[in-house]
C-alpha positions as CSV (number, residue, x, y, z in Angstrom):
1,M,58.7,-73.4,63.1
2,K,59.4,-69.7,63.6
3,D,59.1,-70.5,67.4
4,V,61.7,-73.4,67.1
5,S,63.9,-71.0,65.0
6,T,63.9,-68.2,67.4
7,H,64.2,-70.3,70.7
8,T,66.8,-73.0,69.7
9,P,70.3,-73.3,68.0
10,I,69.0,-75.4,65.1
11,F,69.6,-73.0,62.1
12,K,73.2,-71.8,63.4
13,M,74.0,-75.6,64.2
14,V,73.0,-76.7,60.8
15,Y,74.7,-73.8,58.8
16,F,77.9,-74.8,60.9
17,L,77.5,-78.3,60.1
18,I,77.4,-77.7,56.2
19,G,80.3,-75.4,56.5
20,S,82.0,-78.3,58.6
21,W,80.8,-80.8,55.9
22,L,82.1,-78.7,53.1
23,V,85.8,-78.0,55.0
24,F,86.2,-81.6,55.9
25,S,85.1,-83.0,52.7
26,I,87.1,-80.8,50.4
27,S,90.3,-81.2,53.0
28,L,89.8,-85.1,52.4
29,Y,89.9,-84.6,48.5
30,L,92.9,-82.5,48.6
31,A,94.7,-85.1,51.1
32,E,93.5,-87.7,48.6
33,Q,94.7,-86.1,45.9
34,G,97.4,-88.3,43.7
35,A,97.2,-91.3,46.5
36,K,97.4,-94.5,44.7
37,G,94.2,-96.5,44.8
38,T,92.0,-93.8,45.9
39,S,88.4,-93.8,45.0
40,I,87.9,-90.1,45.7
41,G,89.1,-88.3,42.5
42,S,87.1,-85.2,42.5
43,I,85.5,-82.7,44.9
44,G,82.2,-84.2,44.1
45,D,83.6,-87.6,45.3
46,G,84.9,-85.8,48.3
47,L,81.5,-84.4,49.4
48,Y,79.6,-87.5,48.4
49,W,82.3,-89.4,50.9
50,G,81.4,-86.7,53.8
51,L,77.8,-87.3,53.4
52,A,78.0,-91.2,53.4
53,A,80.6,-91.0,56.4
54,L,78.5,-88.7,58.4
55,S,75.0,-91.3,58.0
56,G,77.2,-94.0,59.7
57,A,75.9,-96.4,57.2
58,G,79.3,-97.8,56.6
59,I,79.0,-97.2,52.5
60,A,81.7,-94.2,52.8
61,D,85.0,-95.5,51.0
62,T,88.2,-95.7,53.4
63,P,90.8,-92.8,52.6
64,V,94.1,-94.5,51.6
65,S,96.6,-91.6,52.6
66,G,97.4,-91.4,56.3
67,I,96.5,-87.7,56.2
68,G,93.2,-88.8,54.5
69,Q,92.5,-91.1,57.0
70,L,93.2,-88.7,59.8
71,V,90.9,-85.9,58.2
72,G,88.1,-88.9,57.4
73,S,88.4,-89.8,61.2
74,L,88.3,-86.1,62.8
75,W,85.0,-85.6,60.3
76,M,83.5,-88.9,61.4
77,I,83.9,-87.9,65.1
78,F,83.1,-84.2,64.6
79,G,80.4,-84.5,62.3
80,S,78.6,-86.9,64.3
81,V,78.7,-85.1,67.6
82,L,77.8,-82.0,66.1
83,F,74.6,-83.5,64.1
84,F,73.3,-85.4,67.2
85,G,74.4,-82.6,69.3
86,T,72.2,-80.3,67.1
87,L,69.2,-82.5,67.5
88,V,69.7,-82.9,71.4
89,A,70.4,-79.3,71.9
90,T,67.4,-78.3,69.9
91,V,64.6,-80.6,71.4
92,T,65.9,-79.8,74.8
93,S,65.8,-76.1,74.3
94,Y,62.1,-76.2,72.7
95,F,60.9,-78.1,75.9
96,L,62.6,-76.3,78.5
97,R,62.0,-72.9,77.2
98,P,58.4,-72.4,79.2
99,L,60.8,-73.1,82.1
100,Q,63.2,-70.6,81.4
101,R,60.9,-67.9,80.6
102,P,58.1,-67.7,82.7
103,H,57.5,-64.2,82.4
104,R,56.5,-64.5,78.9
105,R,53.6,-66.4,80.3
106,I,52.5,-63.5,82.6
107,I,52.9,-61.0,79.5
108,D,50.9,-63.5,77.2
109,T,48.5,-63.9,79.9
110,I,48.0,-60.1,80.4
111,E,47.9,-59.4,76.6
112,Y,45.2,-62.3,76.4
113,N,42.8,-60.6,79.1
114,L,43.3,-57.1,77.7
115,E,42.2,-58.7,74.4
116,Q,39.4,-59.8,76.0
117,L,38.6,-56.8,78.0
118,E,34.9,-56.2,76.8
119,D,33.9,-59.8,77.4
120,L,35.2,-59.6,81.2
121,T,33.0,-59.6,84.0
122,I,33.4,-57.0,87.1
123,D,34.8,-59.6,89.0
124,E,37.2,-60.5,86.4
125,L,38.2,-56.9,85.8
126,D,38.8,-56.3,89.6
127,L,41.3,-59.2,89.6
128,L,43.2,-57.9,86.4
129,R,43.5,-54.5,88.2
130,E,44.8,-56.3,91.1
131,T,47.2,-58.1,89.2
132,V,48.4,-55.4,87.1
133,D,48.9,-53.1,90.4
134,T,51.0,-56.3,92.1
135,L,53.2,-56.0,88.7
136,I,54.1,-52.5,89.0
137,N,54.4,-52.4,92.4
138,H,56.9,-55.3,92.0
139,V,58.7,-53.4,89.1
140,E,58.9,-50.3,91.3
141,H,60.6,-52.3,94.0
142,L,62.9,-53.5,91.5
143,K,64.1,-50.1,90.2
144,G,64.4,-48.8,93.8
145,K,67.0,-51.9,94.6
């Protein structure tokens, strides 16, 4: 889970989704306050409506005021895009991460080999030395640019 939270936008997006849900739900409650025939009579009703509307199951009551319908429509669109966008961005980021960070794989390999230093054969140690020398030469070349 730490890998997902470090390399993907999941937590930032979840916090943003929760914040947006609160803003839209309370806004809907305020828009529906005093409207005749509304079923959203408390902030709790507004919060429930926000979750029901986001679920897309069709169980959310329809706002009756014009501004309430506008807020509700915006939430349904914005919330759905944000929710599904978060899922897609997280999965995509997680699986593309190795392709975006090949240097991390090189470092991990070197660290692994250094941990296994005592178990390496002479040939493997020579190969490791050549690899490290090549890496050092490459870094010096980059610094010289």
